C-alpha positions as CSV (number, residue, x, y, z in Angstrom):
1,M,50.6,155.7,110.9
2,L,51.1,159.3,109.7
3,F,54.6,160.7,109.0
4,G,55.6,164.2,108.1
5,C,53.7,167.1,107.0
6,L,51.2,166.0,104.3
7,P,50.3,168.2,101.3
8,G,46.8,169.7,100.9
9,L,45.1,170.9,97.7
10,A,47.2,171.6,94.7
11,A,44.9,174.5,94.0
12,V,46.3,176.2,97.1
13,L,50.0,175.5,96.4
14,A,50.0,172.5,98.7
15,L,49.8,174.8,101.7
16,V,48.5,172.8,104.6
17,L,48.5,172.5,108.3
18,C,51.6,170.7,109.3
19,A,49.8,169.4,112.3
20,R,47.7,166.9,110.2
21,G,46.5,165.7,113.6
22,G,44.8,169.0,114.6
23,E,41.7,168.3,116.5
24,R,38.7,170.5,117.0
25,P,38.4,171.5,120.7
26,A,35.8,169.7,122.6
27,S,34.6,172.2,125.1
28,A,34.8,175.9,126.0
29,R,36.7,176.9,129.2
30,P,36.9,180.3,130.9
31,A,40.0,182.5,130.5
32,S,42.2,182.7,133.6
33,A,42.3,185.5,136.1
34,R,45.2,188.0,136.2
35,P,48.4,186.0,135.5
36,P,51.4,186.2,137.8
37,A,53.9,189.1,137.2
38,A,57.1,187.1,137.6
39,H,59.2,186.5,134.5
40,R,57.0,188.4,132.2
41,A,58.6,189.1,128.8
42,P,57.6,192.0,126.6
43,R,54.8,191.4,124.2
44,P,56.2,191.4,120.7
45,H,54.3,193.1,117.8
46,I,51.7,190.8,116.5
47,V,50.0,191.5,113.2
48,P,46.2,191.1,113.6
49,R,44.5,188.4,111.6
50,S,42.4,191.0,109.8
51,V,45.5,191.9,107.8
52,W,45.8,188.5,106.2
53,L,42.2,187.3,106.3
54,G,40.6,190.4,104.8
55,T,37.1,189.4,103.5
56,A,38.0,185.7,103.1
57,G,36.7,184.7,106.5
58,R,33.7,182.5,106.9
59,T,31.1,182.1,109.7
60,Q,32.6,180.1,112.5
61,P,31.7,179.2,116.1
62,P,32.9,181.3,119.0
63,P,36.5,180.8,120.1
64,R,37.2,178.3,122.9
65,Y,39.6,178.9,125.7
66,D,41.6,177.1,128.3
67,D,42.6,178.5,131.7
68,K,46.2,179.3,130.6
69,V,49.0,178.3,128.2
70,V,51.6,176.0,129.8
71,A,53.4,174.8,126.6
72,V,54.1,175.7,123.0
73,F,54.3,173.4,120.0
74,L,56.5,174.5,117.1
75,H,55.5,173.6,113.6
76,H,56.5,174.4,110.0
77,T,53.8,174.8,107.4
78,D,55.4,172.6,104.7
79,S,55.0,175.4,102.2
80,P,57.7,177.1,100.0
81,S,60.4,178.9,102.0
82,T,61.7,181.3,99.4
83,Y,58.8,183.7,99.4
84,D,58.9,187.5,99.5
85,C,57.8,188.5,103.0
86,A,55.3,190.9,101.5
87,D,53.5,187.9,100.2
88,A,53.1,186.3,103.7
89,P,49.5,187.4,104.3
90,E,48.4,185.8,101.0
91,I,50.2,182.6,101.8
92,I,48.6,182.5,105.3
93,R,45.2,183.1,103.6
94,R,45.8,180.1,101.4
95,L,46.6,178.0,104.4
96,Y,43.4,179.1,106.0
97,A,41.5,178.3,102.8
98,G,43.0,174.8,102.7
99,Q,42.1,174.0,106.3
100,T,38.7,175.5,106.4
101,G,37.9,174.2,102.9
102,A,39.2,170.7,102.2
103,R,39.5,169.8,105.9
104,N,36.3,171.6,106.9
105,W,37.9,173.0,110.0
106,D,36.2,176.0,111.7
107,D,39.4,178.1,111.5
108,I,43.1,178.0,110.9
109,G,44.6,175.7,113.4
110,Y,47.8,177.6,114.5
111,N,47.6,180.3,117.1
112,F,50.4,182.2,115.5
113,I,52.4,182.2,112.3
114,V,55.9,183.6,111.9
115,D,57.4,184.5,108.5
116,R,61.1,184.3,107.4
117,C,61.5,188.0,108.2
118,G,60.4,187.6,111.8
119,T,56.9,189.1,111.4
120,I,54.4,187.5,113.8
121,Y,50.8,187.0,112.6
122,E,47.8,186.2,114.8
123,G,46.4,182.9,113.6
124,R,43.3,181.4,115.2
125,A,40.6,183.8,116.3
126,G,40.0,184.6,119.9
127,G,42.7,187.1,120.9
128,P,46.5,186.7,121.0
129,D,46.6,187.6,124.7
130,R,44.1,184.9,125.7
131,P,44.6,181.1,126.1
132,V,42.8,180.2,122.8
133,T,42.4,176.5,122.3
134,G,44.0,175.7,119.0
135,A,43.9,172.8,116.5
136,H,47.6,172.2,115.9
137,T,48.7,169.1,117.8
138,Q,46.5,166.1,117.9
139,G,45.9,165.2,121.6
140,F,47.6,168.2,123.0
141,N,45.6,171.3,121.9
142,H,44.5,172.1,125.4
143,R,46.6,174.6,127.5
144,T,49.1,174.9,124.6
145,A,49.8,177.3,121.8
146,G,50.8,176.4,118.3
147,I,53.4,178.5,116.6
148,A,54.0,177.8,112.9
149,A,57.1,178.8,111.0
150,L,56.0,179.8,107.5
151,G,58.0,177.5,105.1
152,T,59.6,174.1,105.0
153,F,62.6,173.5,107.3
154,T,63.8,170.0,106.6
155,A,67.5,169.0,107.0
156,G,69.9,171.4,105.3
157,V,67.4,174.2,104.8
158,P,68.6,177.5,106.3
159,V,66.4,178.8,109.1
160,P,66.5,182.6,109.2
161,S,67.7,184.1,112.5
162,A,64.9,186.7,112.3
163,M,62.4,183.9,112.4
164,T,64.0,182.1,115.3
165,D,64.4,185.3,117.2
166,A,60.7,186.1,116.7
167,I,59.6,182.6,117.8
168,A,61.7,183.0,121.0
169,A,60.2,186.4,121.7
170,L,56.7,185.1,121.1
171,A,57.2,182.0,123.2
172,A,58.8,184.0,126.0
173,W,55.8,186.4,126.2
174,K,53.1,183.8,125.9
175,L,54.6,181.4,128.4
176,G,55.5,184.3,130.7
177,L,51.9,185.1,131.2
178,A,51.7,182.0,133.3
179,D,55.3,182.2,134.6
180,I,56.4,179.1,132.7
181,D,60.1,178.6,132.0
182,P,60.6,177.7,128.3
183,R,63.4,175.3,129.2
184,A,61.3,173.3,131.5
185,S,59.1,170.2,131.0
186,V,55.4,170.0,131.6
187,R,53.0,167.1,132.3
188,L,50.2,167.0,129.7
189,V,47.4,164.5,129.3
190,S,46.7,163.2,125.8
191,S,43.1,163.8,124.8
192,N,43.1,161.7,121.7
193,S,44.6,158.3,120.8
194,L,45.7,159.6,117.4
195,S,48.5,161.4,119.1
196,R,51.7,159.6,120.1
197,Y,50.0,158.6,123.3
198,K,46.7,156.9,124.1
199,A,43.9,159.2,125.3
200,G,44.2,159.7,129.0
201,T,48.0,159.1,129.1
202,A,49.9,161.7,131.2
203,V,53.3,162.4,129.7
204,D,56.2,164.8,130.4
205,L,57.0,166.9,127.3
206,P,59.2,169.9,126.8
207,V,57.5,173.2,127.5
208,L,58.7,174.5,124.1
209,A,58.4,171.4,121.9
210,G,58.5,170.4,118.3
211,H,55.2,169.0,116.9
212,D,56.8,165.6,116.7
213,A,57.0,165.4,120.5
214,G,53.2,164.9,120.6
215,F,52.4,163.5,117.2
216,M,53.9,161.0,114.7
217,T,55.3,163.5,112.2
218,S,58.6,164.9,111.0
219,C,57.3,168.4,111.7
220,P,58.8,171.0,112.4
221,G,61.6,169.7,110.2
222,A,65.1,168.7,111.2
223,A,66.6,172.1,110.6
224,L,64.1,173.9,112.8
225,R,64.1,171.2,115.4
226,A,67.9,171.6,115.7
227,R,67.3,175.2,116.7
228,L,65.0,174.5,119.5
229,P,67.7,174.5,122.3
230,E,68.8,177.9,121.1
231,I,65.2,179.2,121.0
232,R,64.5,177.9,124.5
233,E,67.5,179.6,125.9
234,K,66.8,182.9,124.2
235,A,63.2,182.8,125.4
236,A,64.3,182.2,129.0
237,R,66.7,185.1,128.8
238,L,63.9,187.4,127.5
239,Q,61.9,186.4,130.6
240,G,64.8,187.5,132.7
241,R,65.7,184.0,134.0
242,P,69.2,182.9,135.0
243,P,70.7,179.7,133.7
244,A,69.2,176.7,135.4
245,P,72.1,174.4,136.4
246,H,70.1,171.5,137.9
247,T,66.9,169.5,137.1
248,R,64.0,170.6,139.3
249,R,60.2,170.8,139.1
250,A,58.5,174.1,139.3
251,P,55.4,173.3,141.4
252,A,53.3,176.3,140.4
253,A,53.3,175.4,136.7
254,H,53.7,171.6,137.1
255,T,57.0,171.8,135.3
256,R,60.6,170.8,135.8
257,T,63.7,172.4,134.5
258,P,66.2,170.1,132.8
């Protein structure tokens, strides 16, 4: 069994994919038609991947897509947290190098990376506005997006408010494209028995979940996990949703609000 975020190559400062259980998508799927307009949050500024990738990119297969994104998994990158934010592009480039080099993945696994100053970076190729199939949560990459907090956020490590605010804004926008309440739960089906659940198992998970909800890991770290309720509530407010007093299932998205 695998626990925690495991280190990668020392040559790249042990910058690795916290997911460890990232899986390469199995099949391409078409992007969805025009999404519903209800509960749409503003699109935050997203720095394009060309800013951090530069000329370091390698030839890779075309992006793969799902029909929509109905859940978000939150990660931390298990890399140093006391960086200068001006160095974030270089740090992300090293993450990419570790994943596409030692792990021989076709691209960085996360769909988005957020630094400690609240800057959001596009991760995996395919377009931030589209439901790109990532490689961030073993068994649950389909119809989900992976957001990685740049750093290590184990118990006692401060989590910058700029970072959690940006994660909430990003999740609100991405989930709002399919009118999904960030405070809800969603039924997902595990595609891989290396996840917490055997392949084919349907399980109800939080719409905005920590990586450990779907995989045997300590990621996204105890300190960041503790901020999840706050992040969910802020994301819901950004979508213009009122407080939800009772548990109910939202049929359109196959979700229920706790």
